[in-house]
C-alpha positions in Angstrom: -17.6 -41.3 -9.6 -19.4 -43.8 -11.2 -18.2 -46.5 -13.8 -20.0 -44.8 -17.2 -17.9 -43.7 -19.9 -17.6 -40.0 -20.0 -17.7 -38.7 -23.3 -18.1 -35.0 -22.0 -14.5 -35.8 -20.5 -12.9 -37.3 -23.4 -13.8 -34.4 -25.5 -12.1 -32.5 -22.7 -9.3 -34.1 -22.9 -9.1 -34.2 -26.5 -9.2 -30.3 -26.8 -6.4 -30.3 -24.3 -4.6 -33.1 -26.3 -4.2 -30.4 -29.5 -2.9 -28.0 -27.2 -0.2 -30.2 -26.0 0.6 -31.3 -29.5 0.9 -28.5 -31.0 3.0 -26.3 -28.4 4.6 -29.1 -26.8 3.3 -27.8 -23.1 2.9 -30.6 -20.9 -0.6 -32.7 -20.6 -0.4 -32.1 -16.7 -0.6 -28.4 -17.0 -3.6 -28.3 -18.3 -5.3 -32.1 -17.9 -5.0 -32.3 -14.3 -7.1 -29.0 -13.6 -9.1 -29.4 -16.0 -10.4 -32.9 -14.3 -10.4 -30.7 -10.7 -12.2 -27.4 -12.0 -14.5 -28.6 -14.6 -15.3 -32.3 -13.4 -15.4 -32.3 -9.9 -12.4 -35.2 -10.0 -10.4 -35.0 -6.4 -7.1 -33.5 -6.5 -5.4 -36.4 -5.8 -7.7 -39.0 -7.9 -6.7 -36.4 -11.1 -3.1 -36.5 -10.5 -3.0 -40.0 -10.3 -5.3 -40.8 -13.5 -3.7 -38.2 -15.6 -0.1 -40.2 -15.0 -1.4 -43.0 -15.6 -2.8 -41.5 -18.9 0.5 -39.7 -19.5 2.5 -43.1 -18.7 0.9 -44.3 -22.3 1.2 -41.1 -24.0 5.0 -39.4 -23.3 6.6 -42.6 -25.2 4.9 -41.3 -28.8 6.8 -37.8 -28.3 9.9 -39.0 -27.2 10.1 -41.3 -30.7 9.2 -39.1 -33.1 12.2 -36.9 -31.3 14.6 -39.7 -31.1 14.1 -40.5 -34.8 15.1 -36.6 -35.4 18.1 -37.0 -33.0 17.4 -34.3 -31.0 18.2 -35.8 -27.7 21.6 -35.1 -25.7 21.0 -38.9 -23.8 23.7 -37.8 -21.1 21.3 -35.3 -20.0 18.8 -37.5 -20.1 21.0 -40.3 -17.8 21.2 -37.5 -15.4 17.9 -36.2 -15.1 16.8 -39.6 -15.1 19.4 -40.3 -12.3 17.5 -37.7 -10.0 14.0 -37.4 -11.3 12.7 -41.3 -11.2 13.5 -42.0 -7.4 12.4 -38.6 -6.5 9.2 -38.9 -8.7 8.1 -42.4 -6.5 8.8 -40.4 -3.1 6.5 -37.9 -4.3 3.6 -40.4 -4.5 4.7 -41.6 -1.5 4.8 -38.4 0.3 1.4 -37.2 -0.8 0.2 -40.4 0.7 1.8 -40.0 4.3 0.3 -36.7 4.4 -2.9 -38.8 5.0 -6.2 -38.6 3.5 -9.3 -35.9 4.2 -10.2 -32.3 3.2 -7.1 -31.3 4.6 -5.0 -33.1 2.0 -6.6 -32.4 -0.8 -6.7 -28.9 -0.1 -2.8 -29.4 0.5 -2.5 -30.9 -3.0 -4.5 -28.2 -4.2 -2.1 -25.5 -3.3 0.7 -27.6 -4.4 -1.1 -27.7 -7.8 -1.4 -24.2 -7.9 2.0 -23.4 -7.5 3.6 -25.6 -9.7 0.9 -24.3 -12.3 2.2 -20.2 -11.2 5.6 -21.2 -12.1 5.0 -22.8 -15.1 3.2 -20.2 -16.4 6.4 -18.0 -15.2 8.8 -20.1 -17.3 6.2 -20.3 -20.4 6.6 -16.9 -20.7 10.5 -16.7 -19.9 11.0 -19.7 -22.4 9.0 -17.8 -25.2 11.0 -14.0 -24.1 14.4 -16.0 -24.3 14.0 -17.8 -27.8 13.0 -14.3 -28.8 16.1 -12.7 -27.6 18.0 -15.9 -29.8 19.0 -17.5 -26.2 17.5 -21.2 -27.2 19.6 -21.2 -30.5 19.7 -21.0 -34.4 17.9 -23.5 -36.6 21.5 -24.0 -37.7 22.1 -28.1 -38.8 25.2 -28.8 -36.2 24.0 -29.3 -32.6 26.3 -27.1 -30.0 27.8 -29.4 -28.2 27.5 -29.0 -24.4 29.2 -29.7 -21.0 26.8 -31.9 -19.0 27.4 -30.6 -15.3 26.0 -33.6 -13.5 25.3 -32.5 -10.3 22.9 -29.4 -11.4 21.1 -31.8 -13.7 20.6 -34.2 -11.0 19.1 -32.0 -8.8 16.6 -30.4 -11.5 15.2 -34.0 -12.2 15.0 -34.1 -8.3 12.8 -31.4 -8.0 10.8 -32.0 -10.9 10.2 -35.6 -10.0 8.5 -34.6 -7.0 6.8 -31.9 -8.1 5.2 -34.3 -10.6 4.9 -37.0 -8.1 2.7 -34.9 -6.1 1.3 -32.9 -8.5 1.4 -34.3 -12.3 3.0 -31.0 -13.1 6.6 -30.6 -14.4 7.8 -32.8 -16.7 7.1 -31.0 -19.6 7.1 -27.1 -17.9 9.1 -26.9 -15.0 12.2 -28.9 -15.9 12.7 -28.0 -19.3 12.8 -24.4 -18.1 15.5 -25.3 -16.0 17.4 -27.0 -18.7 16.7 -23.8 -20.5 18.5 -21.9 -18.2 21.4 -24.4 -16.9 21.9 -25.2 -20.9 21.4 -22.2 -22.4 23.1 -23.4 -25.8 20.6 -25.8 -26.5 18.4 -25.4 -29.2 14.2 -25.0 -28.3 13.7 -28.4 -30.3 16.7 -30.1 -28.3 15.4 -29.5 -25.1 12.1 -30.5 -25.6 12.7 -33.8 -27.2 15.7 -34.1 -24.5 12.6 -33.7 -21.9 10.4 -35.7 -23.7 12.5 -38.7 -24.0 13.8 -38.4 -19.5 9.9 -38.0 -18.8 8.9 -41.4 -20.0 10.5 -43.2 -16.9 10.0 -40.5 -14.6 6.4 -40.4 -15.8 6.5 -44.2 -15.5 7.4 -44.0 -11.8 5.2 -41.7 -11.0 2.4 -43.8 -12.4 3.3 -47.2 -10.6 3.5 -45.1 -7.5 -0.1 -43.8 -7.9 -1.4 -47.4 -8.9 0.2 -48.7 -5.6 -0.1 -45.8 -3.2 -2.4 -43.2 -5.3 -6.5 -42.8 -5.9 -6.4 -44.0 -9.4 -9.5 -43.8 -11.5 -10.2 -46.3 -14.4 -12.8 -44.4 -15.8 -11.2 -41.4 -15.7 -8.0 -42.9 -17.3 -10.1 -44.0 -20.1 -12.0 -41.2 -20.5 -8.4 -39.4 -20.9 -6.8 -42.2 -23.5 -10.3 -41.8 -25.5 -9.6 -38.4 -26.2 -6.3 -37.6 -25.7 -4.6 -39.9 -28.0 -6.1 -38.8 -31.1 -5.8 -35.4 -29.8 -2.2 -35.1 -29.6 -1.8 -36.8 -32.8 -3.5 -34.3 -34.7 -2.2 -31.4 -32.8 1.6 -32.8 -33.5 0.4 -33.2 -37.5 -0.3 -29.6 -37.4 2.2 -28.1 -35.1 4.2 -26.9 -38.2 1.3 -24.0 -39.4 0.0 -23.0 -36.3 1.0 -19.9 -34.4 2.6 -21.0 -31.8 3.5 -17.8 -29.8 0.0 -17.1 -30.1 -1.4 -20.4 -28.6 1.8 -19.9 -25.8 0.5 -16.7 -24.8 -2.8 -17.5 -24.3 -1.2 -21.2 -22.6 0.3 -18.8 -20.1 -3.1 -16.9 -19.0 -4.7 -20.0 -19.1 -2.0 -21.3 -16.3 -2.6 -18.6 -14.4 -6.3 -18.3 -14.3 -6.0 -22.4 -13.5 -3.2 -21.6 -11.1 -5.5 -19.1 -8.8 -8.4 -21.2 -9.3 -6.5 -24.0 -7.1 -6.2 -21.2 -4.6 -9.3 -20.4 -4.5 -9.5 -17.8 -5.9 -13.3 -15.8 -6.5 -14.9 -15.4 -9.7 -15.2 -11.7 -9.7 -11.6 -11.4 -8.2 -10.3 -13.9 -10.9 -11.9 -11.9 -13.6 -10.4 -9.0 -13.3 -7.1 -10.3 -12.9 -7.1 -11.9 -15.9 -8.3 -8.7 -17.6 -5.1 -7.2 -16.4 -2.8 -9.7 -17.4 -4.4 -10.2 -20.9 -3.8 -6.6 -21.7 -0.3 -6.5 -20.2 0.6 -9.5 -22.5 -0.8 -7.5 -25.7 1.2 -4.6 -24.4 4.6 -6.4 -24.1 3.7 -8.0 -27.3 3.4 -4.8 -29.5 6.6 -3.7 -27.7 8.9 -6.7 -28.2 7.6 -6.9 -31.5 9.0 -3.8 -32.6 12.6 -5.5 -31.4 14.5 -7.3 -33.5 16.0 -10.1 -32.3 19.9 -10.5 -31.7 20.1 -13.7 -33.5 18.5 -12.9 -36.3 18.5 -10.4 -39.8 15.6 -8.9 -39.2 12.2 -8.3 -36.7 9.9 -10.2 -39.4 12.5 -13.1 -39.2 13.3 -13.0 -35.8 9.4 -13.4 -35.1 9.0 -17.1 -37.5 12.3 -18.3 -35.9 11.3 -18.0 -32.4 7.8 -19.5 -33.3 9.1 -21.9 -35.3 11.6 -23.0 -32.5 8.9 -22.8 -30.2 6.1 -25.4 -31.9 8.8 -27.8 -31.9 
């Protein structure tokens, strides 16, 4: 790849970062597939460069949540105990597989699996929020009994996936936390995940700087576009239709996953048409059902959208 600065790549990262700021969706689930699919960056180089860029951006979002008090520090500690060493190990595992087309193909397949799981998790998270299981908007944060062993295991699995594919710190871990701690509010889940992702991404980034396929020109373009993009997205997130954006994001993740598996253009197009139709049908059904945690259907939808965009 030439050393010249790629303004098109910077524009792409700017658009992706706006979505990240709007929804809280992990950037790796969108940024890395964009680099591979639209800019022809090799999977390992895309993972390496995206993680180094993420190491610069992650502290910004976590600082906001820290000031708002939406972070469970005990959860952060146990998650990091598993995720930080696992993320570095994931980089070593990717390098131990060697070089060549077979390794790049394996990383692409792993990325495809991670993206599909992220899409499923996104749908599950939205559904649980709609049903009121993500907690209400009360001022008092619920007390949770931290479960160290399963929490560390979540960190280990999430760290390995992030180290190999760069996908997971904002998509997979937060869904696993939601399943393990259903009484936590959505903004607490996001805040806790964002803070634990800082050392996680740093560990993975250091590993990729030492042993990966880091490309300075790719990282520079990502930072130039994504820093203002994520700031803009965060600023307008309170006014954005978060539920709609997340439904579209789930379809984009599925399409990216199938692309990583080498699905052709025509089968991919038909698959997305079917999924889009099913999504609209499911949304129409759920819209008629009031959330048990809210006073009425309209209040339930508004509360769910508010929780999801935080």
